[in-house]
C-alpha positions in Angstrom: -53.7 -13.1 -35.8 -55.2 -11.3 -32.9 -54.9 -12.8 -29.4 -58.5 -13.0 -28.5 -59.6 -11.9 -25.0 -61.7 -15.0 -24.5 -62.5 -16.6 -27.9 -63.8 -15.7 -31.3 -67.3 -15.4 -32.6 -66.3 -17.9 -35.2 -68.3 -18.0 -38.5 -68.3 -21.7 -39.3 -71.3 -21.4 -41.7 -69.0 -21.8 -44.7 -66.4 -24.0 -43.0 -65.3 -27.2 -44.7 -65.5 -28.9 -41.3 -68.6 -30.8 -40.1 -70.8 -28.6 -38.2 -74.1 -28.6 -36.2 -75.0 -25.0 -35.6 -72.9 -21.8 -36.1 -71.6 -19.7 -33.2 -71.5 -16.7 -35.4 -72.9 -16.8 -39.0 -71.9 -14.4 -41.7 -73.8 -16.1 -44.4 -77.5 -15.7 -45.1 -79.9 -17.3 -42.7 -81.7 -19.3 -45.4 -83.1 -22.1 -43.3 -86.8 -23.1 -43.8 -87.3 -22.6 -40.0 -86.4 -19.0 -40.2 -88.2 -18.2 -43.4 -91.4 -19.7 -41.9 -91.3 -16.9 -39.3 -91.5 -14.1 -41.8 -95.2 -13.8 -41.9 -95.4 -13.1 -38.2 -92.7 -10.4 -38.2 -94.0 -7.5 -40.4 -94.4 -4.8 -37.8 -92.1 -1.8 -38.1 -93.8 0.4 -35.5 -91.5 2.3 -33.0 -90.8 0.7 -29.7 -91.7 3.1 -26.8 -89.6 2.9 -23.7 -91.7 2.0 -20.7 -88.8 1.8 -18.2 -90.1 3.2 -14.9 -86.6 3.7 -13.5 -85.2 7.2 -13.3 -82.6 7.9 -15.9 -79.1 8.8 -14.7 -78.6 12.6 -14.4 -77.9 14.2 -17.7 -78.7 11.0 -19.7 -82.5 11.4 -19.8 -82.6 12.0 -23.6 -80.7 8.8 -24.2 -82.7 6.7 -21.8 -86.0 8.1 -23.1 -85.4 7.6 -26.8 -87.5 5.3 -29.0 -86.1 2.7 -31.3 -87.8 2.8 -34.7 -87.4 -0.7 -36.0 -87.8 -1.2 -39.7 -85.9 -2.6 -42.7 -82.3 -3.7 -42.2 -81.3 -2.2 -45.6 -78.1 -0.3 -45.0 -76.9 -2.6 -42.2 -74.2 -5.2 -42.6 -70.6 -4.6 -43.6 -70.1 -7.6 -46.0 -72.3 -9.1 -48.7 -72.9 -12.1 -46.5 -74.2 -10.0 -43.6 -76.4 -8.0 -45.9 -78.0 -11.2 -47.2 -78.6 -12.2 -43.6 -80.2 -9.0 -42.4 -83.5 -9.3 -44.2 -87.1 -10.1 -43.1 -88.2 -11.3 -40.6 -85.4 -9.4 -38.9 -85.8 -5.7 -38.1 -83.1 -3.1 -37.4 -82.7 0.3 -35.6 -80.0 2.6 -34.4 -79.5 3.6 -30.8 -77.9 7.0 -30.0 -75.4 7.0 -27.1 -72.8 9.6 -25.9 -69.3 9.0 -27.0 -68.2 10.1 -23.5 -70.7 9.5 -20.7 -69.2 12.1 -18.4 -70.0 14.6 -21.2 -73.4 13.6 -22.4 -73.9 16.9 -24.3 -70.9 16.2 -26.4 -70.4 14.0 -29.4 -72.8 11.1 -30.0 -72.3 7.8 -31.8 -74.8 5.1 -33.0 -75.1 1.5 -32.0 -76.7 -0.9 -34.5 -79.5 -3.1 -33.2 -81.3 -6.1 -34.8 -84.2 -8.0 -33.5 -86.7 -10.8 -34.2 -89.9 -10.1 -32.4 -91.3 -12.8 -30.2 -93.2 -15.4 -32.2 -95.8 -16.5 -29.7 -98.9 -15.2 -27.9 -98.2 -11.5 -27.2 -99.7 -12.0 -23.7 -96.9 -14.6 -23.0 -94.0 -12.3 -24.2 -91.5 -11.8 -21.4 -89.3 -9.1 -23.0 -86.1 -8.9 -24.9 -83.3 -11.4 -24.8 -80.1 -9.5 -25.5 -77.1 -11.4 -26.9 -73.4 -10.9 -27.2 -71.2 -13.3 -29.2 -67.8 -12.7 -27.8 -64.5 -11.5 -29.2 -64.3 -8.7 -28.2 -65.3 -7.3 -31.6 -68.0 -9.8 -32.6 -71.1 -8.6 -34.3 -74.3 -9.1 -32.2 -76.4 -8.6 -35.3 -75.0 -11.7 -37.0 -75.1 -13.5 -33.7 -78.9 -12.9 -33.4 -79.5 -14.3 -36.9 -77.4 -17.4 -36.0 -79.2 -17.8 -32.7 -82.6 -17.8 -34.4 -81.4 -20.5 -36.8 -79.9 -22.6 -34.1 -82.9 -22.2 -31.7 -85.7 -22.3 -34.3 -87.7 -24.8 -32.4 -87.0 -23.4 -28.9 -89.7 -21.8 -26.8 -87.2 -18.9 -26.4 -88.3 -17.6 -29.7 -91.9 -17.7 -28.6 -91.4 -15.8 -25.4 -88.6 -13.2 -26.2 -87.7 -10.7 -28.8 -84.2 -11.9 -29.8 -82.0 -8.8 -29.9 -78.4 -8.5 -31.0 -76.4 -5.3 -31.1 -73.0 -4.4 -32.5 -71.1 -2.8 -29.6 -69.7 0.6 -30.1 -66.9 0.6 -32.7 -68.0 -2.8 -34.1 -69.5 -3.8 -37.4 -72.6 -1.7 -38.4 -72.3 0.7 -35.5 -70.9 4.1 -36.4 -68.1 5.1 -36.4 -66.5 1.7 -36.6 -62.9 0.9 -35.8 -60.8 0.6 -38.9 -57.0 0.2 -39.1 -56.2 -1.9 -42.2 -57.5 -2.2 -45.8 -58.9 -5.5 -47.1 -55.8 -5.9 -49.3 -53.4 -5.5 -46.3 -55.4 -8.1 -44.4 -55.3 -10.5 -47.3 -51.5 -10.2 -47.3 -51.3 -10.9 -43.6 -50.1 -7.4 -42.8 -52.6 -6.7 -40.0 -50.6 -8.1 -37.0 -51.8 -6.5 -33.8 -50.5 -8.8 -30.9 -47.7 -11.1 -30.1 -49.6 -14.4 -30.7 -48.1 -16.4 -33.5 -46.0 -13.5 -34.6 -42.6 -14.2 -36.2 -41.5 -10.6 -35.8 -41.3 -8.2 -32.9 -42.9 -4.9 -32.4 -40.7 -1.8 -32.2 -41.6 1.7 -31.0 -42.2 3.0 -34.4 -44.6 0.1 -35.2 -46.8 0.6 -32.2 -46.9 4.4 -32.7 -47.9 4.0 -36.4 -50.5 1.4 -35.4 -52.3 3.9 -33.1 -52.1 6.7 -35.6 -53.5 4.7 -38.5 -56.3 3.3 -36.3 -57.2 6.8 -35.2 -57.3 8.1 -38.8 -59.6 5.4 -39.9 -61.9 5.2 -36.9 -63.1 8.8 -36.2 -60.2 10.1 -34.2 -58.4 9.4 -31.0 -61.5 10.1 -28.9 -63.2 7.2 -30.5 -60.2 4.8 -30.0 -60.3 5.7 -26.3 -64.0 5.1 -25.9 -64.7 1.5 -26.9 -63.8 -0.2 -23.6 -66.1 -2.7 -21.9 -67.4 -0.3 -19.3 -68.8 2.0 -21.9 -70.4 -0.9 -23.8 -72.1 -1.9 -20.5 -73.4 1.7 -20.2 -74.7 1.4 -23.8 -76.4 -1.8 -22.9 -78.3 -0.2 -20.1 -79.4 2.6 -22.4 -80.5 -0.2 -24.9 -82.4 -2.0 -22.1 -84.4 1.2 -21.5 -84.9 2.0 -25.2 -86.3 -1.6 -25.7 -88.9 -0.9 -23.0 -87.5 -3.5 -20.6 -87.6 -2.7 -16.9 -84.8 -5.3 -16.4 -82.2 -6.9 -18.6 -82.2 -10.5 -19.8 -78.8 -11.2 -21.2 -76.9 -14.1 -22.7 -73.2 -13.5 -23.3 -70.6 -16.0 -24.4 -66.8 -15.8 -24.3 -65.8 -12.1 -24.1 -69.6 -11.6 -23.6 -69.1 -13.0 -20.1 -66.8 -10.1 -19.3 -69.4 -7.7 -20.6 -72.2 -9.4 -18.6 -70.1 -9.4 -15.4 -69.2 -5.7 -15.8 -72.9 -4.9 -16.4 -73.8 -6.8 -13.3 -71.2 -4.9 -11.3 -72.4 -1.5 -12.6 -76.2 -2.2 -12.8 -77.0 -5.1 -10.5 -80.5 -3.8 -9.8 -81.3 -3.7 -13.5 -80.8 -7.4 -14.1 -83.6 -10.0 -14.6 -81.5 -12.9 -15.9 -77.8 -13.4 -16.8 -76.4 -16.4 -18.7 -72.6 -16.4 -19.0 -71.1 -19.2 -21.1 -67.3 -19.7 -21.5 -66.2 -17.5 -18.7 -63.2 -15.1 -18.6 -61.7 -15.1 -15.1 -62.4 -11.7 -13.6 -59.4 -11.9 -11.2 -56.6 -12.5 -13.7 -54.4 -9.8 -15.2 -53.6 -9.9 -18.9 -50.4 -12.0 -18.8 -51.8 -14.7 -16.5 -55.0 -14.9 -18.5 -53.1 -15.2 -21.8 -50.8 -18.0 -20.4 -53.8 -19.9 -19.1 -55.5 -19.6 -22.5 -52.3 -20.7 -24.3 -52.0 -23.8 -22.1 -55.5 -24.7 -23.3 -54.6 -24.3 -26.9 -51.5 -26.5 -26.5 -53.6 -29.1 -24.8 -56.1 -29.1 -27.7 -53.3 -29.2 -30.2 -52.1 -32.4 -28.6 -55.6 -33.8 -28.6 -55.8 -33.0 -32.4 -52.4 -34.7 -32.9 -53.6 -37.8 -31.0 -56.8 -38.0 -33.1 -54.8 -37.5 -36.3 -52.2 -40.2 -35.3 -54.9 -42.9 -35.7 -54.4 -42.5 -39.5 -51.2 -43.7 -41.1 -51.2 -40.7 -43.4 -51.5 -38.2 -40.6 -49.6 -35.0 -41.6 -48.4 -34.7 -38.0 -47.1 -38.2 -37.9 -48.2 -41.3 -36.0 -46.4 -40.4 -32.8 -48.4 -37.6 -30.9 -45.3 -36.9 -28.8 -43.5 -35.6 -31.8 -46.4 -33.7 -33.3 -45.3 -30.3 -32.1 -41.8 -30.8 -33.7 -43.4 -32.0 -36.9 -45.7 -29.0 -37.0 -42.8 -26.6 -36.5 -41.0 -28.2 -39.4 -44.1 -27.5 -41.5 -44.7 -23.9 -40.5 -41.3 -22.3 -39.6 -40.1 -22.2 -43.2 -43.1 -20.0 -44.0 -41.4 -17.2 -42.0 -39.0 -16.6 -44.9 -40.9 -18.3 -47.7 -44.7 -18.2 -47.7 -46.5 -20.8 -49.9 -49.2 -20.2 -52.5 -52.7 -20.3 -51.1 -54.9 -19.8 -54.1 -56.4 -16.7 -55.9 -53.0 -14.9 -55.8 -52.7 -15.1 -52.0 -50.0 -16.8 -49.9 -49.8 -18.3 -46.5 -47.1 -17.1 -44.1 -46.1 -18.3 -40.7 -48.5 -15.9 -38.8 -51.4 -16.9 -41.0 -50.6 -20.7 -40.7 -50.3 -20.7 -36.9 -53.2 -18.4 -36.6 -55.4 -20.6 -38.8 -54.5 -23.7 -36.8 -55.2 -21.9 -33.5 -58.6 -20.8 -34.8 -59.5 -24.4 -35.5 -58.5 -25.6 -32.0 -61.5 -23.9 -30.5 -64.0 -26.5 -31.9 -63.3 -30.2 -32.4 -65.6 -30.3 -35.4 -63.1 -28.1 -37.2 -60.2 -30.5 -36.7 -60.8 -32.6 -39.8 -60.5 -29.4 -41.8 -57.2 -28.6 -40.0 -55.8 -32.1 -40.7 -56.8 -31.8 -44.4 -55.1 -28.4 -44.5 -51.9 -29.6 -42.9 -51.8 -32.5 -45.5 -52.1 -29.9 -48.2 -49.5 -27.7 -46.6 -47.0 -30.6 -46.8 -47.5 -30.4 -50.5 -46.9 -26.7 -50.6 -50.5 -25.6 -50.7 -51.7 -23.2 -48.0 -55.3 -22.6 -49.2 -57.1 -24.7 -46.7 -55.3 -23.4 -43.6 -55.8 -19.9 -44.9 -59.5 -20.5 -45.3 -59.9 -21.6 -41.7 -58.1 -18.4 -40.6 -60.2 -16.3 -42.9 -63.4 -17.6 -41.4 -62.1 -17.0 -37.9 -61.1 -13.4 -38.7 -64.3 -12.4 -40.4 -63.4 -12.5 -44.1 -66.4 -12.8 -46.4 -66.1 -15.2 -49.4 -66.3 -12.0 -51.5 -63.0 -10.8 -50.1 -64.5 -8.2 -47.8 -63.4 -8.3 -44.2 -65.4 -7.4 -41.1 -63.7 -5.2 -38.6 -63.6 -8.0 -36.0 -59.8 -8.1 -35.5 -59.4 -4.3 -35.4 -62.2 -3.9 -32.9 -60.7 -6.8 -30.9 -57.5 -4.8 -30.6 -59.3 -1.6 -29.7 -61.4 -3.0 -26.9 -58.4 -4.9 -25.4 -56.3 -1.8 -25.5 -59.0 0.1 -23.6 -59.5 -2.7 -21.1 -56.0 -4.1 -20.3 -53.1 -2.6 -18.3 -50.3 -1.9 -20.8 -46.9 -3.6 -20.4 -43.4 -2.3 -20.5 -41.1 -3.6 -23.3 -39.3 -5.9 -20.8 -42.7 -7.2 -19.5 -43.9 -7.8 -23.1 -40.7 -9.7 -24.0 -41.0 -11.9 -20.9 -44.6 -12.7 -21.8 -43.7 -13.6 -25.4 -41.1 -16.0 -24.1 -43.5 -17.5 -21.6 -46.2 -18.0 -24.3 -43.8 -19.9 -26.5 -42.8 -22.1 -23.5 -46.5 -22.7 -22.8 -47.6 -23.2 -26.4 -44.5 -24.6 -28.1 -46.4 -25.3 -31.3 -46.2 -21.5 -31.9 -42.4 -21.4 -31.7 -40.7 -19.5 -34.5 -37.3 -21.2 -33.9 -35.7 -17.8 -33.1 -34.8 -16.5 -29.7 -36.8 -13.6 -28.2 -34.1 -10.9 -27.9 -35.3 -9.5 -24.6 -37.1 -6.4 -25.9 -40.5 -6.1 -27.5 -43.5 -3.8 -27.5 -47.1 -3.9 -26.3 -49.2 -3.2 -29.4 -51.3 -0.9 -27.2 -48.5 1.3 -25.8 -49.4 4.4 -27.7 -53.2 3.8 -27.6 -55.0 7.0 -26.5 -56.6 7.2 -23.1 -56.0 5.0 -20.0 -57.2 1.4 -19.5 -60.6 1.6 -17.9 -61.7 -2.0 -17.0 -59.8 -2.6 -13.8 -58.7 -6.1 -12.7 -60.2 -7.6 -10.7 -63.7 -6.6 -11.7 -67.2 -7.8 -10.7 -66.1 -8.6 -7.2 -68.7 -9.7 -4.5 -71.6 -8.2 -6.5 -74.7 -7.5 -4.3 -78.3 -7.3 -5.2 -78.0 -9.5 -8.3 -80.5 -12.3 -9.1 -79.2 -15.8 -9.3 -77.2 -16.1 -12.6 -76.4 -19.1 -14.7 -72.7 -19.8 -15.4 -71.9 -22.4 -18.1 -68.4 -23.9 -18.2 -67.0 -26.7 -20.4 -64.4 -28.9 -18.7 -62.1 -29.0 -21.8 -62.6 -25.4 -23.0 -59.3 -24.4 -24.5 -59.9 -20.6 -24.4 -61.8 -20.1 -21.1 -60.9 -22.7 -18.6 -63.6 -24.4 -16.6 -62.2 -23.1 -13.3 -62.9 -19.5 -14.4 -66.6 -20.2 -14.2 -66.4 -21.3 -10.6 -64.5 -18.0 -9.8 -67.1 -15.8 -11.4 -70.0 -17.8 -9.9 -68.6 -17.1 -6.4 -68.4 -13.3 -7.1 -71.9 -13.0 -8.7 -73.7 -15.6 -6.6 -74.3 -17.8 -9.6 -74.9 -21.5 -10.3 -72.4 -23.4 -12.5 -73.7 -25.8 -15.1 -70.8 -28.2 -15.8 -70.5 -29.4 -19.4 -68.2 -32.3 -20.1 -66.5 -31.8 -23.5 -63.7 -30.1 -25.3 -65.1 -27.1 -27.1 -65.6 -23.3 -26.5 -69.2 -22.2 -25.6 -72.4 -24.3 -26.1 -75.6 -22.5 -25.2 -76.2 -20.1 -28.0 -75.1 -22.6 -30.6 -77.7 -25.2 -29.4 -75.3 -28.1 -29.7 -76.4 -29.9 -26.5 -80.1 -30.8 -25.8 -79.1 -31.0 -22.1 -77.7 -27.5 -22.1 -80.6 -26.2 -24.2 -83.2 -27.4 -21.7 -81.3 -25.7 -18.8 -80.8 -22.6 -20.8 -84.5 -22.2 -21.7 -85.7 -23.1 -18.2 -83.5 -20.4 -16.6 -84.3 -17.7 -19.1 -88.1 -18.3 -19.2 -88.8 -19.4 -15.6 -85.6 -18.2 -13.8 -85.1 -21.8 -12.7 -81.4 -22.6 -12.1 -80.2 -26.2 -12.4 -78.9 -28.1 -9.3 -75.3 -27.4 -8.4 -74.3 -30.9 -9.3 -76.0 -30.9 -12.7 -73.7 -32.1 -15.5 -74.3 -32.2 -19.3 -72.2 -34.0 -21.9 -71.3 -33.1 -25.4 
């Protein structure tokens, strides 16, 4: 399982857990509310850029391009996505340079999906551009989920809802590809240290970079998918959509993207909503350890909730839940259990599936059920939770979410020496003991990115003391396991933003429309640029 930069764009649309609204839906958007919009969304005329700002030198052809929105046929990488990308949604492809310093060189295409504003054309504000997180999440699927979740919101009346697959992701071309579906089904796609029972060696990391380059359009593509290039693409998209300034809502990793865009293009921002914030001041090891502490905390909350039942698979004493869990999963290192349809569940997949479920309390009943089944030697339920997290369609086709996640992080993060990586592995196990393999770390391991082409390009810290930016809205949940509440305060100080505090224990809230209180503040800010009072609190 990948160690996500700041949380997954989880598809819970087919999850066995109770749910309210999906954060990232891979299934068809078949709700009556969305279908009712179809009659109003039949236009396929080109969008002409009306951006009055001068284009950066050498990039005039990219900034001046027109997006010809039409049918979404040919978009989508899984059967579920293809069923989602239908009327009333419209799609187009944006051309951008692979290497911005060399704009006359190779170009790539970014996939874009929109739902035109549903209200009075005279009241239309512009485009609302979304990012679901990851990194590696599909903005196309996020836009369809957003429309379903916010079907009754005035946001759909005032904005074109726009999602894009960042370079290397999903329907954008070329897309990052490192593993076959069969390899992923067998759990052979390990890319980071999280929940790994083995250790990377030099030959492993070298082969990983080579196979990713072979499947993704070469080493130049692997080295070009970092967040700063995605921010540049987003500014080209802003212009191609005809927007003088950008209105953006990013969650999880999308807060990193939004913050970097604000740093690079502060004068081009109209409104910025960042929900579930990644701390811009933390290097990779510190950020990972902070995240792992949150997961351990939610594991213990899961155990306490489970312990209320006498048949809890983690036992009735929450203090012993980690030890009981280890007794369940450590044997899977040597002997995976059947998981249905010819598949098995190994240690990595078991700990990965449980970690995936810890992001959202509504998934916890599914985890408890899966752990009960695991005690009986059946790994199907836990595997299903992990599959949904990683982007596996019910048909067996995987998105490239996990591979793109690896690629973006390799481009963004400073790479570690073997000794540094081994220390980090040991620190993670001490911080999140539910992930322990039972074996000692031998003192040497490898960063999965050590042979990745190019140099890391993000820079930590980023988005420091940004000037000329309008007031932004930062949303932080007090019990967020993946992006701690305090990170929102840090980013707000750098951007000059206002923090909306949400009391609860889940990861991200605004785009999923799970809180009427948050929904009201979200819409008021995006439409009227009204920020909530600094002491405003919402509860989940």
